[in-house]
N, CA, C and O of each residue as an XYZ file, in Angstrom:
720
protein
N       3.346      1.382      7.853
C       2.099      0.763      7.388
C       2.082      0.537      5.864
O       1.398     -0.360      5.372
N       2.819      1.336      5.150
C       2.853      1.202      3.710
C       3.474     -0.095      3.268
O       3.230     -0.502      2.133
N       4.286     -0.799      4.104
C       4.900     -2.017      3.822
C       3.946     -3.157      3.729
O       4.378     -4.251      3.368
N       2.718     -3.004      4.015
C       1.721     -4.096      3.941
C       1.241     -4.424      2.532
O       0.252     -5.135      2.353
N       1.907     -3.932      1.596
C       1.575     -4.278      0.183
C       2.648     -5.171     -0.320
O       3.746     -5.201      0.236
N       2.354     -5.927     -1.394
C       3.353     -6.854     -1.942
C       4.695     -6.083     -2.369
O       4.625     -4.942     -2.824
N       5.776     -6.670     -2.224
C       7.014     -6.081     -2.635
C       7.031     -5.871     -4.120
O       7.398     -4.794     -4.589
N       6.644     -6.869     -4.869
C       6.556     -6.791     -6.354
C       5.165     -7.290     -6.800
O       4.689     -8.344     -6.379
N       4.565     -6.509     -7.639
C       3.256     -6.857     -8.136
C       3.425     -7.688     -9.390
O       4.410     -7.506    -10.105
N       2.479     -8.619     -9.696
C       2.594     -9.373    -10.930
C       1.178     -9.660    -11.399
O       0.203     -9.328    -10.725
N       1.084    -10.283    -12.565
C      -0.238    -10.573    -13.161
C      -0.766     -9.295    -13.833
O       0.002     -8.588    -14.486
N      -2.037     -8.995    -13.685
C      -2.610     -7.769    -14.236
C      -2.674     -6.721    -13.199
O      -3.269     -6.925    -12.141
N      -2.072     -5.585    -13.468
C      -2.045     -4.483    -12.537
C      -2.610     -3.212    -13.204
O      -2.582     -3.066    -14.426
N      -3.086     -2.363    -12.419
C      -3.575     -1.010    -12.888
C      -2.638      0.052    -12.352
O      -2.224      0.002    -11.194
N      -2.308      1.009    -13.194
C      -1.560      2.162    -12.729
C      -2.245      3.445    -13.108
O      -2.828      3.547    -14.187
N      -2.182      4.444    -12.218
C      -2.870      5.690    -12.454
C      -2.279      6.766    -11.533
O      -1.559      6.434    -10.592
N      -2.564      8.023    -11.783
C      -2.189      9.085    -10.907
C      -3.371      9.935    -10.625
O      -4.323      9.945    -11.405
N      -3.349     10.666     -9.515
C      -4.422     11.526     -9.198
C      -3.760     12.759     -8.447
O      -2.563     12.794     -8.161
N      -4.633     13.726     -8.170
C      -4.146     14.920     -7.536
C      -4.969     15.197     -6.300
O      -6.198     15.157     -6.356
N      -4.331     15.470     -5.207
C      -5.038     15.802     -3.922
C      -4.927     17.235     -3.578
O      -3.827     17.788     -3.589
N      -6.010     17.859     -3.274
C      -6.028     19.259     -2.871
C      -7.431     19.820     -2.921
O      -8.348     19.211     -3.473
N      -7.576     20.970     -2.344
C      -8.894     21.560     -2.209
C      -9.444     22.064     -3.568
O      -8.729     22.275     -4.548
N     -10.780     22.235     -3.528
C     -11.452     22.793     -4.694
C     -11.199     24.300     -4.834
O     -10.980     24.985     -3.835
N     -11.226     24.792     -6.011
C     -10.943     26.249     -6.323
C     -11.804     27.156     -5.506
O     -11.342     28.188     -5.018
N     -13.082     26.781     -5.343
C     -14.015     27.670     -4.645
C     -13.657     27.771     -3.202
O     -14.115     28.711     -2.553
N     -12.877     26.886     -2.638
C     -12.554     26.919     -1.224
C     -11.175     27.536     -0.916
O     -10.707     27.497      0.221
N     -10.552     28.093     -1.931
C      -9.183     28.641     -1.762
C      -9.141     30.158     -1.620
O      -9.984     30.864     -2.173
N      -8.169     30.649     -0.887
C      -7.957     32.116     -0.716
C      -7.336     32.650     -1.935
O      -6.775     31.900     -2.734
N      -7.416     33.932     -2.106
C      -6.839     34.616     -3.315
C      -5.329     34.308     -3.362
O      -4.799     34.097     -4.453
N      -4.629     34.276     -2.239
C      -3.181     34.060     -2.315
C      -2.896     32.635     -2.864
O      -1.924     32.433     -3.592
N      -3.730     31.685     -2.514
C      -3.552     30.302     -3.024
C      -3.845     30.215     -4.507
O      -3.151     29.510     -5.240
N      -4.886     30.940     -4.962
C      -5.233     30.929     -6.377
C      -4.079     31.622     -7.181
O      -3.751     31.187     -8.285
N      -3.491     32.669     -6.629
C      -2.326     33.348     -7.332
C      -1.167     32.344     -7.481
O      -0.586     32.232     -8.561
N      -0.831     31.620     -6.415
C       0.191     30.594     -6.477
C      -0.097     29.597     -7.501
O       0.776     29.209     -8.277
N      -1.342     29.156     -7.525
C      -1.778     28.059     -8.458
C      -1.576     28.507     -9.910
O      -1.166     27.720    -10.763
N      -1.867     29.762    -10.169
C      -1.762     30.243    -11.597
C      -0.294     30.380    -11.995
O       0.019     30.387    -13.186
N       0.617     30.488    -11.014
C       2.029     30.588    -11.366
C       2.723     29.205    -11.383
O       3.886     29.095    -11.770
N       2.030     28.209    -10.980
C       2.622     26.901    -10.776
C       2.746     26.115    -12.107
O       1.901     26.222    -12.996
N       3.828     25.327    -12.201
C       4.008     24.400    -13.342
C       3.579     23.030    -13.023
O       3.578     22.178    -13.911
N       3.200     22.744    -11.769
C       2.893     21.424    -11.340
C       1.603     20.890    -11.954
O       0.602     21.603    -12.019
N       1.626     19.697    -12.382
C       0.493     18.834    -12.881
C      -0.772     19.617    -13.403
O      -1.619     20.050    -12.623
N      -0.843     19.760    -14.658
C      -1.970     20.393    -15.294
C      -2.185     21.837    -14.743
O      -3.332     22.277    -14.675
N      -1.146     22.567    -14.358
C      -1.306     23.890    -13.886
C      -1.935     23.978    -12.540
O      -2.768     24.858    -12.320
N      -1.594     23.140    -11.647
C      -2.159     23.177    -10.298
C      -1.099     22.990     -9.242
O      -0.021     22.449     -9.488
N      -1.449     23.466     -8.029
C      -0.546     23.227     -6.904
C      -0.918     22.024     -6.113
O      -0.342     21.757     -5.059
N      -1.863     21.304     -6.603
C      -2.284     20.040     -5.954
C      -1.166     18.998     -5.904
O      -0.277     18.965     -6.755
N      -1.243     18.149     -4.873
C      -0.155     17.152     -4.707
C      -0.460     15.888     -5.593
O      -1.514     15.267     -5.450
N       0.428     15.554     -6.448
C       0.234     14.347     -7.283
C       0.486     13.046     -6.464
O       1.390     12.985     -5.630
N      -0.305     12.069     -6.723
C      -0.121     10.746     -6.072
C      -0.234      9.691     -7.136
O      -1.114      9.744     -7.994
N       0.675      8.717     -7.075
C       0.749      7.663     -8.050
C       0.312      6.353     -7.341
O       0.631      6.147     -6.170
N      -0.419      5.473     -8.061
C      -0.848      4.228     -7.438
C      -0.781      3.041     -8.352
O      -0.840      3.184     -9.574
N      -0.659      1.872     -7.776
C      -0.652      0.599     -8.499
C      -1.579     -0.285     -7.703
O      -1.502     -0.347     -6.476
N      -2.456     -0.966     -8.411
C      -3.425     -1.906     -7.883
C      -3.463     -3.250     -8.603
O      -3.488     -3.330     -9.831
N      -3.466     -4.316     -7.773
C      -3.580     -5.680     -8.442
C      -5.089     -5.987     -8.527
O      -5.935     -5.428     -7.829
N      -5.326     -6.893     -9.417
C      -6.786     -7.313     -9.519
C      -7.225     -8.088     -8.323
O      -8.414     -8.358     -8.152
N      -6.241     -8.471     -7.450
C      -6.691     -9.143     -6.156
C      -7.072     -8.048     -5.143
O      -7.497     -8.401     -4.043
N      -6.954     -6.795     -5.430
C      -7.414     -5.763     -4.551
C      -6.397     -5.101     -3.650
O      -6.751     -4.271     -2.813
N      -5.101     -5.471     -3.818
C      -4.031     -4.798     -3.030
C      -3.578     -3.577     -3.765
O      -3.471     -3.566     -4.991
N      -3.304     -2.510     -2.972
C      -2.960     -1.194     -3.607
C      -1.684     -0.747     -2.984
O      -1.390     -1.029     -1.823
N      -0.897     -0.012     -3.817
C       0.333      0.735     -3.377
C       0.091      2.141     -3.893
O      -0.310      2.337     -5.040
N       0.350      3.149     -3.000
C       0.194      4.507     -3.405
C       1.357      5.282     -2.777
O       1.835      4.984     -1.682
N       1.783      6.302     -3.548
C       2.963      7.104     -3.133
C       2.870      8.517     -3.601
O       2.464      8.753     -4.739
N       3.220      9.457     -2.791
C       3.302     10.827     -3.281
C       4.439     11.013     -4.177
O       5.526     10.498     -3.914
N       4.240     11.758     -5.274
C       5.359     12.010     -6.258
C       5.564     13.454     -6.494
O       4.708     14.266     -6.145
N       6.699     13.820     -7.090
C       6.985     15.179     -7.324
C       6.144     15.686     -8.570
O       5.600     16.790     -8.576
N       6.087     14.833     -9.569
C       5.439     15.236    -10.809
C       4.943     13.932    -11.482
O       5.456     12.843    -11.224
N       3.955     14.087    -12.328
C       3.383     12.885    -12.959
C       3.952     12.727    -14.384
O       3.212     12.640    -15.364
N       5.214     12.696    -14.453
C       5.911     12.510    -15.723
C       6.588     11.131    -15.807
O       6.716     10.446    -14.792
N       7.003     10.737    -16.963
C       7.624      9.420    -17.110
C       8.875      9.285    -16.243
O       9.129      8.208    -15.704
N       9.662     10.354    -16.098
C      10.886     10.252    -15.286
C      10.588      9.954    -13.845
O      11.429      9.396    -13.140
N       9.409     10.313    -13.390
C       8.980     10.025    -11.999
C       8.269      8.663    -11.920
O       8.488      7.932    -10.954
N       7.443      8.302    -12.881
C       6.592      7.120    -12.768
C       7.244      5.842    -13.221
O       7.104      4.814    -12.558
N       7.955      5.873    -14.331
C       8.573      4.584    -14.830
C       9.504      3.924    -13.833
O       9.444      2.697    -13.751
N      10.369      4.592    -13.058
C      11.199      3.878    -12.098
C      10.384      3.182    -11.057
O      10.723      2.074    -10.642
N       9.284      3.820    -10.610
C       8.424      3.178     -9.622
C       7.814      1.947    -10.167
O       7.801      0.914     -9.497
N       7.291      2.015    -11.396
C       6.650      0.888    -12.033
C       7.672     -0.297    -12.215
O       7.352     -1.447    -11.916
N       8.877      0.017    -12.701
C       9.902     -1.047    -12.926
C      10.347     -1.691    -11.576
O      10.732     -2.860    -11.541
N      10.289     -0.933    -10.512
C      10.688     -1.453     -9.223
C       9.565     -2.250     -8.561
O       9.834     -3.198     -7.823
N       8.310     -1.875     -8.817
C       7.177     -2.499     -8.089
C       6.420     -3.525     -8.915
O       5.682     -4.328     -8.344
N       6.570     -3.534    -10.248
C       5.824     -4.464    -11.075
C       6.771     -5.387    -11.818
O       7.717     -4.901    -12.438
N       6.554     -6.739    -11.783
C       7.334     -7.693    -12.418
C       7.258     -7.538    -13.933
O       6.177     -7.380    -14.500
N       8.457     -7.589    -14.598
C       8.462     -7.580    -16.076
C       7.584     -8.642    -16.650
O       7.521     -9.733    -16.085
N       6.900     -8.396    -17.737
C       6.066     -9.368    -18.368
C       4.602     -9.294    -17.849
O       3.736     -9.982    -18.390
N       4.324     -8.509    -16.857
C       2.996     -8.344    -16.282
C       2.148     -7.489    -17.268
O       2.681     -6.707    -18.055
N       0.835     -7.667    -17.190
C      -0.009     -6.834    -17.985
C      -0.292     -5.536    -17.193
O      -0.773     -5.604    -16.062
N      -0.008     -4.405    -17.752
C      -0.168     -3.114    -17.065
C      -1.271     -2.354    -17.744
O      -1.143     -2.039    -18.927
N      -2.346     -2.042    -17.063
C      -3.511     -1.282    -17.643
C      -3.305      0.140    -17.134
O      -3.012      0.352    -15.957
N      -3.469      1.166    -18.085
C      -3.387      2.518    -17.684
C      -4.350      3.349    -18.618
O      -4.958      2.844    -19.562
N      -4.422      4.625    -18.269
C      -5.067      5.504    -19.197
C      -4.034      5.931    -20.261
O      -2.933      5.379    -20.289
N      -4.360      6.883    -21.120
C      -3.422      7.233    -22.180
C      -2.523      8.369    -21.837
O      -2.031      9.031    -22.751
N      -2.263      8.655    -20.551
C      -1.361      9.682    -20.135
C       0.043      9.437    -20.687
O       0.535      8.309    -20.640
N       0.668     10.440    -21.189
C       1.939     10.270    -21.943
C       3.065      9.639    -21.171
O       3.977      9.061    -21.761
N       3.014      9.743    -19.827
C       4.059      9.138    -19.040
C       4.169      7.607    -19.148
O       5.211      7.023    -18.849
N       3.109      6.999    -19.567
C       3.061      5.522    -19.631
C       3.461      4.995    -20.995
O       3.458      3.778    -21.181
N       3.800      5.820    -21.943
C       4.070      5.298    -23.324
C       5.272      4.414    -23.433
O       5.364      3.649    -24.394
N       6.198      4.467    -22.515
C       7.383      3.625    -22.546
C       7.329      2.257    -21.921
O       8.330      1.545    -21.847
N       6.114      1.893    -21.460
C       5.947      0.635    -20.693
C       6.187     -0.570    -21.558
O       6.783     -1.540    -21.090
N       5.740     -0.557    -22.830
C       5.951     -1.808    -23.667
C       7.420     -2.057    -23.919
O       7.859     -3.206    -23.974
N       8.206     -0.955    -24.078
C       9.665     -1.082    -24.326
C      10.423     -1.590    -23.101
O      11.535     -2.108    -23.211
N       9.794     -1.430    -21.920
C      10.420     -1.879    -20.665
C      10.048     -3.411    -20.351
O      10.464     -3.943    -19.321
N       9.288     -4.065    -21.234
C       9.001     -5.449    -21.077
C       7.653     -5.793    -20.511
O       7.417     -6.929    -20.098
N       6.758     -4.820    -20.486
C       5.414     -5.083    -19.994
C       4.386     -5.170    -21.107
O       4.571     -4.582    -22.172
N       3.311     -5.894    -20.869
C       2.169     -5.945    -21.825
C       1.319     -4.739    -21.434
O       0.615     -4.776    -20.425
N       1.381     -3.684    -22.220
C       0.717     -2.464    -21.842
C      -0.581     -2.306    -22.591
O      -0.597     -2.333    -23.822
N      -1.663     -2.141    -21.872
C      -3.045     -1.904    -22.364
C      -3.619     -0.585    -21.848
O      -3.440     -0.231    -20.682
N      -4.300      0.123    -22.717
C      -4.775      1.448    -22.320
C      -6.288      1.509    -22.529
O      -6.876      0.743    -23.294
N      -6.877      2.445    -21.819
C      -8.270      2.909    -22.062
C      -8.201      4.436    -22.230
O      -7.397      5.106    -21.582
N      -9.021      4.947    -23.072
C      -8.988      6.392    -23.384
C     -10.172      7.044    -22.719
O     -11.276      7.046    -23.265
N      -9.946      7.612    -21.516
C     -10.967      8.275    -20.809
C     -11.487      9.548    -21.535
O     -12.654      9.911    -21.390
N     -10.593     10.227    -22.327
C     -11.015     11.381    -23.054
C     -12.080     11.091    -24.109
O     -12.875     11.965    -24.457
N     -12.088      9.899    -24.599
C     -13.107      9.438    -25.571
C     -14.238      8.697    -24.900
O     -15.004      8.000    -25.565
N     -14.359      8.839    -23.562
C     -15.384      8.158    -22.764
C     -15.252      6.648    -22.841
O     -16.248      5.934    -22.721
N     -14.035      6.151    -23.038
C     -13.795      4.690    -22.998
C     -13.239      4.309    -21.664
O     -12.116      4.696    -21.341
N     -13.973      3.566    -20.872
C     -13.497      3.227    -19.493
C     -13.144      1.746    -19.373
O     -12.435      1.369    -18.439
N     -13.597      0.926    -20.253
C     -13.391     -0.489    -20.259
C     -13.166     -0.946    -21.670
O     -13.946     -0.560    -22.541
N     -12.157     -1.741    -21.969
C     -11.871     -2.354    -23.239
C     -11.619     -3.863    -22.935
O     -10.496     -4.252    -22.614
N     -12.621     -4.653    -23.035
C     -12.425     -6.096    -22.626
C     -12.102     -6.191    -21.154
O     -12.879     -5.780    -20.292
N     -10.900     -6.761    -20.881
C     -10.497     -6.886    -19.456
C      -9.513     -5.712    -19.085
O      -8.930     -5.694    -18.001
N      -9.368     -4.790    -19.983
C      -8.492     -3.709    -19.710
C      -9.229     -2.491    -19.140
O     -10.043     -1.893    -19.845
N      -8.977     -2.124    -17.933
C      -9.558     -0.985    -17.302
C      -8.720     -0.579    -16.077
O      -7.850     -1.328    -15.633
N      -8.992      0.600    -15.551
C      -8.359      1.029    -14.336
C      -9.390      1.406    -13.256
O      -9.136      2.209    -12.358
N     -10.562      0.781    -13.401
C     -11.675      1.135    -12.526
C     -11.409      0.803    -11.006
O     -11.878      1.487    -10.096
N     -10.653     -0.254    -10.821
C     -10.343     -0.608     -9.379
C      -9.557      0.484     -8.699
O      -9.840      0.862     -7.562
N      -8.546      0.997     -9.421
C      -7.731      2.054     -8.916
C      -8.481      3.376     -8.806
O      -8.242      4.166     -7.893
N      -9.386      3.603     -9.743
C     -10.218      4.798     -9.710
C     -11.100      4.754     -8.452
O     -11.346      5.776     -7.811
N     -11.574      3.524     -8.114
C     -12.361      3.311     -6.913
C     -11.560      3.619     -5.654
O     -12.100      4.209     -4.718
N     -10.274      3.231     -5.607
C      -9.400      3.554     -4.508
C      -9.248      5.084     -4.373
O      -9.278      5.635     -3.273
N      -9.084      5.744     -5.529
C      -8.879      7.220     -5.461
C     -10.127      7.896     -4.823
O     -10.039      8.819     -4.013
N     -11.297      7.355     -5.258
C     -12.548      7.923     -4.711
C     -12.592      7.713     -3.195
O     -12.957      8.628     -2.457
N     -12.213      6.479     -2.709
C     -12.170      6.155     -1.333
C     -11.278      7.092     -0.565
O     -11.663      7.652      0.462
N     -10.036      7.259     -1.100
C      -9.044      8.079     -0.495
C      -9.542      9.532     -0.335
O      -9.433     10.128      0.737
N     -10.088     10.076     -1.428
C     -10.499     11.475     -1.425
C     -11.723     11.651     -0.453
O     -11.783     12.656      0.256
N     -12.654     10.730     -0.414
C     -13.713     10.781      0.527
C     -13.221     10.831      2.001
O     -13.688     11.623      2.820
N     -12.251      9.933      2.277
C     -11.705      9.837      3.650
C     -10.997     11.141      4.015
O     -11.140     11.623      5.138
N     -10.229     11.723      3.072
C      -9.428     12.919      3.361
C     -10.380     14.105      3.485
O     -10.159     14.970      4.332
N     -11.420     14.170      2.676
C     -12.427     15.229      2.795
C     -13.164     15.232      4.065
O     -13.525     16.282      4.595
N     -13.408     13.986      4.595
C     -14.066     13.889      5.919
C     -13.212     14.467      7.068
O     -13.747     14.861      8.104
N     -11.947     14.510      6.883
C     -11.032     15.088      7.862
C     -11.110     16.594      7.900
O     -10.614     17.218      8.838
N     -11.748     17.210      6.860
C     -11.902     18.665      6.820
C     -10.620     19.353      6.323
O     -10.396     20.538      6.570
N      -9.808     18.595      5.635
C      -8.522     19.133      5.154
C      -7.384     18.534      5.908
O      -7.506     18.277      7.105
N      -6.280     18.303      5.252
C      -5.116     17.707      5.768
C      -3.884     18.574      5.399
O      -3.727     18.929      4.231
N      -3.008     18.920      6.373
C      -1.812     19.602      6.055
C      -0.952     18.736      5.168
O      -0.935     17.513      5.301
N      -0.240     19.374      4.264
C       0.628     18.620      3.316
C       1.670     17.767      3.990
O       1.992     16.672      3.527
N       2.210     18.287      5.113
C       3.244     17.507      5.842
C       2.746     16.277      6.393
O       3.526     15.341      6.567
N       1.434     16.171      6.709
C       0.859     14.923      7.197
C       0.308     13.994      6.154
O      -0.072     12.865      6.465
N       0.258     14.448      4.916
C      -0.304     13.654      3.843
C       0.276     12.294      3.708
O      -0.484     11.342      3.528
N       1.632     12.116      3.785
C       2.179     10.756      3.710
C       1.661      9.792      4.785
O       1.500      8.599      4.527
N       1.400     10.317      5.994
C       0.869      9.507      7.054
C      -0.508      9.040      6.786
O      -0.809      7.862      6.977
N      -1.404      9.964      6.328
C      -2.796      9.624      6.021
C      -2.791      8.701      4.808
O      -3.570      7.749      4.767
N      -1.939      8.955      3.825
C      -1.934      8.047      2.661
C      -1.593      6.590      3.102
O      -2.246      5.627      2.701
N      -0.553      6.486      3.933
C      -0.185      5.128      4.394
C      -1.327      4.499      5.182
O      -1.604      3.311      5.022
N      -2.000      5.287      6.036
C      -3.146      4.747      6.802
C      -4.255      4.165      5.843
O      -4.737      3.043      5.997
N      -4.598      5.005      4.878
C      -5.740      4.593      4.016
C      -5.392      3.506      3.042
O      -6.263      2.737      2.634
N      -4.049      3.419      2.631
C      -3.627      2.261      1.917
C      -3.765      1.027      2.771
O      -4.266      0.010      2.293
N      -3.348      1.077      3.989
C      -3.466     -0.107      4.884
C      -4.930     -0.492      5.080
O      -5.311     -1.659      4.991
N      -5.737      0.538      5.351
C      -7.163      0.232      5.567
C      -7.843     -0.395      4.366
O      -8.640     -1.326      4.483
N      -7.492      0.158      3.186
C      -8.078     -0.421      1.935
C      -7.561     -1.853      1.689
O      -8.338     -2.721      1.291
N      -6.298     -2.102      1.914
C      -5.762     -3.471      1.746
C      -6.395     -4.461      2.587
O      -6.526     -5.618      2.186
N      -6.833     -4.053      3.834
C      -7.382     -4.978      4.794
C      -8.881     -4.728      5.056
O      -9.402     -5.055      6.122
N      -9.547     -4.145      4.065
C     -10.935     -3.787      4.249
C     -11.828     -5.002      4.375
O     -12.936     -4.881      4.896
N     -11.405     -6.146      3.930
C     -12.300     -7.363      3.958
C     -12.210     -8.045      5.240
O     -13.054     -8.895      5.522
N     -11.180     -7.727      6.122
C     -11.125     -8.333      7.476
C     -12.092     -7.663      8.396
O     -12.374     -6.472      8.257
N     -12.614     -8.425      9.351
C     -13.474     -7.759     10.332
C     -12.588     -6.933     11.244
O     -11.367     -7.086     11.251
N     -13.238     -6.023     12.042
C     -12.583     -5.006     12.822
C     -11.574     -5.660     13.840
O     -10.478     -5.137     14.037
N     -11.952     -6.781     14.465
C     -11.061     -7.413     15.426
C      -9.786     -7.890     14.758
O      -8.702     -7.691     15.307
N      -9.878     -8.502     13.611
C      -8.713     -8.965     12.896
C      -7.876     -7.776     12.402
O      -6.648     -7.858     12.384
N      -8.505     -6.708     12.015
C      -7.740     -5.516     11.568
C      -6.922     -4.915     12.768
O      -5.752     -4.546     12.666
N      -7.654     -4.860     13.886
C      -6.994     -4.344     15.127
C      -5.834     -5.178     15.535
O      -4.776     -4.646     15.871
N      -6.009     -6.576     15.517
C      -4.939     -7.463     15.876
C      -3.765     -7.299     14.925
O      -2.617     -7.241     15.364
N      -4.028     -7.227     13.677
C      -2.976     -7.075     12.699
C      -2.202     -5.677     12.876
O      -0.981     -5.575     12.760
N      -3.019     -4.678     13.154
C      -2.342     -3.356     13.325
C      -1.509     -3.332     14.608
O      -0.430     -2.741     14.613
N      -1.967     -3.946     15.679
C      -1.190     -4.001     16.909
C       0.087     -4.753     16.694
O       1.145     -4.353     17.178
N      -0.009     -5.900     15.930
C       1.176     -6.634     15.667
C       2.203     -5.873     14.864
O       3.406     -5.968     15.106
N       1.694     -5.097     13.878
C       2.675     -4.187     13.142
C       3.349     -3.192     14.035
O       4.554     -2.959     13.942
N       2.544     -2.594     14.923
C       3.091     -1.591     15.903
C       4.168     -2.165     16.754
O       5.240     -1.581     16.909
N       3.874     -3.352     17.325
C       4.841     -4.069     18.191
C       6.023     -4.489     17.416
O       7.137     -4.339     17.918
N       5.880     -5.030     16.174
C       7.048     -5.411     15.401
C       7.900     -4.159     15.004
O       9.127     -4.231     14.937
N       7.232     -3.051     14.754
C       7.959     -1.835     14.407
C       8.732     -1.241     15.573
O       9.847     -0.743     15.419
N       8.099     -1.309     16.763
C       8.792     -0.677     17.908
C       9.863     -1.502     18.516
O      10.643     -1.016     19.335
N       9.922     -2.793     18.118
C      11.105     -3.381     18.634
C      11.190     -4.802     18.923
O      12.232     -5.280     19.371
């Protein structure tokens, strides 16, 4: 289902990362101990997810090991056409984008700047909110199933403007094409 996004994004795209996992108040002591020993993303055991969104509303999202440049830049260079305008926050992993041939624009969330002209990542932030609401409604998801749920919600988000019948038809066609 994740293949329902463009192979290569172009034009103006938004890139961002988020973390999926439970709130601290809902965790057992053993989980909190593991979290304090973890080196993962801002000192958390939460699962990092990276996303790319076009201004036309199509999204690509993928689970990543870590939210550092070594993890994110190869995905961006593979999924975004060189010369495209890439909007991001000021996270250090994105600093090398201009050198890779992209027009890189940032907004500084730390300074309460969320829009600078046409530069923002509000569309992708909206997708993160959608994804987290859907996962929270499940009452928690095991980490091994997270890629499946992520693929499902990427697909649903990309086809959210279709009515239910067209969504169902398209989904059945994908299942039939996939099975053989």
